[in-house]
N, C-alpha and C positions, 0 to 999 in steps of 0.2 A: 638652451642649456649648453655650456661649453664642454670641451672634450674631457677634462678631468672630472667634472660632475657626472658626465655620462658613464665614465669608467667606475666611479663610486656607485652609481645607481645599478650598474651591471653586476656589481658584487652582491647586492641583495638578491638579484635574480639567480645568479650562479649558486648562491648558498641554498636557496630553495630547491633548485635542481639537484644539487649535491645531496640534500636530505632525502628527496624523493628516491633518487637512485640508490642511496645507502640502504634503504629499507625495502627496495624492490627485489624481485627474484629474476630480473632479466639477466641474460647471459653476460658475463664479464662485468657485472655491476660494480665490483670493487675497482676494476681498472677505469671504468667510466667515472666513478666517484673521484678517483685520483686525478684524472685529467681535469675535471671540473674544479676541484680544489686548487690545482696548480694554476689554472687560468685566473681564478679568484685572487690567488696570491700575487700573480703578476700585475693585476689591476691595482692591487694595494700599493705596489712599488711605483707603478707608472703614474697614477693620478697625482700623487704628491710631487713627483719629479717634474711633470709637465706643468702643474700649477705654479710651482716656484720659478721654473725657467721662463715661462711665458707670462708671468705675473697675472695669473688667472685665479687668484685666491678669492673665494666668495664666502659669504655667510653659510650658504648651503654646504659647501665643502668643509668648512670649519666644523660644522655640526655633524654632518653625515659621514665623513670619512672615518673618524674614530669609531662612530657607532657601527658602521658597516664592518670594520675590523673586529670589533667585539662580538658582533652577532655571528660572523663567519667562524671565528675561533671557538666560541662557546658552543655553537651548534655542532661543530665537529666533535668536541670532547663529549658532549651529551649523547650524540649519536653513537659514539664508540662504547659508551656505557650500555646503550640500548641493544647493541649487538654482542655484548660481552667481550669487548676488546680492551676494556679499561675499567679499573675499579671505580666505583661511584665517588669515593672520597676525593679522588684526583680531580674529577670534573667539578665537584663542589668547591675546591680550592680555586680553580680557574674562574668559575662564575662568581663566587663570593668576592674575589679580588677585583674583578671588573665592576661589580655593583658598588663596592665600597669606594673605589676611586672615582667612579662616575658621580656618586653621591657627594663626595668631597668637592669635586669640581663645581657641581651645582651650588653647593653651599658657598664656595668661594665667589662664584658669579653673583650670587645674591648680595655679597658684600663688596662688589665691584673689584674683586681681586682675580687676576688671571694666573692660573697655575700652568707653568710651562711643562712640557714633557721632559723627562729626564733620561739620561743614557741607559739606566737600568731598565726602564720601560721599553726602550727600543730593543735591547738585547732580549728581554722577555718575549716580545712579539716574534722576533726571529727564531728563538728557541721553540716557541709554541708551533709555529708554522713548520719548522723542521721536524718536530716530533710527529705532527699530524701526517705529513707526507711520508715519513719513515714507517709509521703504523699502516698507512694505506698500501705502501709498496710491499710490506711484509705479507699482507693478506691478498695482494693482487698478483704478485710475480709468478705464482704457480700457474696462472692462465696464459703465460707468455711463452710456453713451450721451451725449446732448447735455449733460446735467447735468455729467458728468465733464469734458467738453471745455471747457465754459464756465468752470468753477471752476479746473480744474487744467491746462488745455491752452494757456493763453496763454504766449507766449514772452518771454524776456529774454536778449538777447545771443545769439540763435540757438538757445537751448535752453528747454525748458519750465521754468517757475519751480520746479516740484516736483522736477525733476531736480537743479537747483542747490541747492535747500533740503535735499534728502535727502543730497546729497554733503556739504554743510556740517554737517548734523546728525550724520552718521556720523563725520566726522573730529573734531568737537568731543567726541562721546561717547568716542571712543578716547583722545583727548588727556586728558580729565578722568579716565577710568578709569585710565590709566597714571600720571598725576600724583598722583591721590588715593591710589593704592596705594603709590607710592614714599614719599609724605609720611607715611602711616600707619605703614609699616614703619620709617621713619627715626625718627619721634617715639617709637616704642615699642621701639627697638632694644635697650634695656637688658634686655628680657625674654629675648631670644635670644642676646645677646652676653656676658652676665655670667659664664658658666662656660666660655668658650672656652679 
């Protein structure tokens, strides 16, 4: 197994570890979950970069890299619902979008059509990862003592700036998730409407 594929596989392991820690009661579990998710996010960036630069693109990577991304992101949003950090309907939008696009790609593959990723999808993924990290920081920084208070504790309009940023990041991620999904389904509607 080459390095990009090892990084992709590690993302599954990191996601499982993230979920275990999220629902554990160990000390600093929010901070540990944040670190695990950040490592998973870094592997998401590195595996693709390394595969392209070293020409190590494989069928395993083509299949598992996007799957690992979807599982990582969906797991985080679902976990946030489980600990009451996020409304359930937001997680439903994220999961439904990923299932719909995966289904569309499977349908396209059955017709020997390859659907390329679009810019909206990449922005969506970045916004989701940013929102997840912001939410984790919001719930973890209280454990970081003076350092956490200095960096994340200052207020803007009566609220900590990290509260405002996490709210903005969360809504932006949901908006981009919904919009990118609708656009992708609309632009490729011929695939699923041609034999109605």
